[in-house]
C-alpha distance (Angstrom), angle and dihedral (degrees) to the residues before:
residue distance angle dihedral
M1 . . .
A2 3.80 . .
N3 3.85 88.4 .
H4 3.79 95.2 48.5
P5 3.86 112.0 136.8
L6 3.90 90.6 -116.8
T7 3.78 92.3 56.1
L8 3.76 91.8 51.2
I9 3.83 96.6 44.6
T10 3.83 88.2 46.9
C11 3.70 94.6 54.2
A12 3.87 89.3 48.3
Y13 3.78 88.1 52.5
F14 3.76 91.2 49.0
V15 3.82 89.1 56.5
E16 3.84 86.4 50.5
L17 3.78 90.0 50.0
V18 3.81 91.5 53.6
I19 3.75 89.7 49.3
V20 3.70 97.6 49.4
A21 3.70 92.4 44.4
Y22 3.81 87.4 56.9
L23 3.61 98.0 45.4
T24 3.68 95.7 43.5
R25 3.93 88.3 49.8
A26 3.70 90.1 -128.3
T27 3.75 121.3 -170.0
S28 3.73 120.4 -132.2
R29 3.86 89.1 -106.5
R30 3.71 91.2 51.8
V31 3.82 93.5 50.8
L32 3.83 88.2 46.4
G33 3.92 87.8 50.5
A34 3.83 91.0 49.7
L35 3.90 91.1 47.7
V36 3.86 92.2 49.1
G37 3.76 87.7 48.1
G38 3.70 89.9 52.2
V39 3.93 90.5 48.8
A40 4.05 88.7 52.5
V41 3.94 88.3 48.2
A42 3.76 92.3 48.5
F43 3.70 92.7 58.3
V44 3.81 90.7 44.1
T45 3.81 91.4 46.2
L46 3.93 91.6 52.6
A47 3.88 91.3 46.5
M48 3.96 88.2 51.4
V49 3.77 91.8 46.1
A50 3.78 93.3 49.0
F51 3.98 89.9 47.5
C52 3.79 94.3 47.6
V53 3.95 93.0 46.9
K54 3.97 87.3 46.0
V55 3.84 91.9 54.1
G56 3.80 92.8 41.3
W57 3.70 101.7 -112.8
W58 3.87 97.9 116.8
L59 3.74 138.9 18.6
M60 3.81 117.4 -146.1
P61 3.86 108.7 -171.2
I62 3.86 86.9 165.3
A63 3.73 91.8 64.3
S64 3.86 97.9 41.4
T65 3.68 98.0 117.6
P66 3.75 132.5 45.3
F67 3.81 92.5 -111.3
L68 3.75 94.1 50.8
A69 3.83 88.9 44.7
T70 3.71 89.9 54.4
M71 3.81 91.2 46.8
L72 3.91 88.1 50.7
G73 3.81 89.1 53.8
I74 3.77 93.9 50.7
G75 3.77 87.2 47.9
V76 3.80 89.7 52.7
V77 3.85 92.1 50.3
I78 3.76 92.3 51.6
S79 3.80 97.3 40.1
C80 3.90 97.2 46.4
S81 3.77 96.4 44.2
P82 3.79 95.9 77.0
I83 3.81 88.0 51.5
Y84 3.83 91.4 60.5
L85 3.91 91.8 48.3
V86 3.70 86.6 55.0
T87 3.80 97.3 43.8
W88 3.72 85.0 50.4
R89 3.67 90.6 60.2
V90 3.83 87.8 45.4
A91 3.74 92.8 52.2
R92 3.71 91.0 47.8
R93 3.80 92.5 52.9
F94 3.89 103.6 33.9
G95 3.81 104.5 17.0
L96 3.71 124.4 -147.2
K97 3.84 92.0 -23.2
G98 3.86 89.8 62.2
L99 3.87 92.5 48.9
V100 3.86 91.5 51.0
I101 3.81 89.8 48.7
S102 3.80 92.1 47.1
T103 3.72 90.3 50.2
A104 3.77 94.8 48.4
I105 3.79 89.4 51.1
A106 3.87 92.7 51.0
T107 3.80 89.2 46.4
I108 3.82 91.9 52.5
I109 3.80 100.1 40.9
G110 3.76 98.2 34.9
P111 3.94 99.6 73.9
P112 3.90 93.8 50.7
R113 3.65 90.3 49.9
D114 3.75 93.0 48.3
Y115 3.85 90.3 48.0
F116 3.80 89.1 52.8
I117 3.77 92.8 50.8
A118 3.80 91.2 43.7
A119 3.80 89.8 51.8
K120 3.73 92.9 48.9
F121 3.90 95.7 41.7
P122 3.75 108.0 29.7
E123 3.90 90.4 166.4
W124 3.86 85.9 68.8
M125 3.84 102.5 44.9
V126 3.73 141.2 -7.6
F127 3.80 125.2 -165.5
L128 3.81 114.1 -149.3
P129 3.88 117.2 -136.7
G130 3.70 119.9 -84.4
V131 3.89 143.2 61.3
A132 3.76 95.6 -85.5
P133 3.96 96.0 70.4
I134 3.83 85.8 50.8
V135 3.77 94.4 49.5
A136 3.86 92.3 43.9
D137 3.85 89.5 53.4
G138 3.76 91.1 50.1
V139 3.90 91.3 48.4
A140 3.78 88.8 47.2
Y141 3.93 90.4 57.2
A142 3.88 90.6 46.9
V143 3.81 90.7 50.2
I144 3.77 92.3 47.5
M145 3.78 93.0 51.6
I146 3.79 92.5 45.5
V147 3.76 102.5 42.4
G148 3.82 95.1 40.7
H149 3.87 94.5 49.2
A150 3.86 92.0 43.8
V151 3.88 92.1 51.9
M152 3.77 91.4 45.1
Y153 3.79 87.7 51.3
L154 3.90 89.7 52.6
V155 3.87 92.2 51.6
A156 3.86 100.8 35.4
G157 3.78 101.0 30.2
S158 3.84 130.9 -132.4
S159 3.84 117.4 -21.1
G160 3.76 88.9 -138.9
A161 3.87 91.4 60.5
D162 3.80 88.9 57.1
P163 3.77 113.4 118.8
L164 3.84 92.9 -125.0
A165 3.86 92.0 50.4
R166 3.79 115.5 121.4
K167 3.84 114.9 -105.8
P168 3.79 117.4 -133.4
L169 3.78 114.6 -99.3
S170 3.69 90.7 -123.6
N171 3.85 88.6 75.1
V172 3.81 92.9 58.2
P173 3.71 114.4 94.1
A174 3.82 114.5 -113.9
S175 3.78 115.2 -109.1
T176 3.75 120.0 -134.3
């Protein structure tokens, strides 16, 4: 099982996590917050997958056993954590408006991405026909963004309180 695609993909996402943590100058508390957000999202994602499989919107052969579901959950933790480090920076720079726009973008581009991957690798995931699977996938992306960032906020605190956050110009003394 060491060469299972989930293992290889998770390793690649781990490299991405390290690079993003470095580039965003993330503190250890922020990285911990992103990982805890990833853990929360892994549980939510596995529940959403189970629900969508049960109602007949998706088929997920890649999560068909407890071992593979656990590997998928670990993969979700590692692959989502860099997203929360980036949304932390977005929130610090653009506030709630930036988070809303980021969530909307993920919700819009997520389903076509997943449909492309499912078409290329049907042994991982299959979407059944209809609008409901597309909507469910979009909702999943929105939930992943919202829950993960919210949990990161609870662990790491407000992005505006970060030492690297920009200070409002009104606090700068006026020059004469």
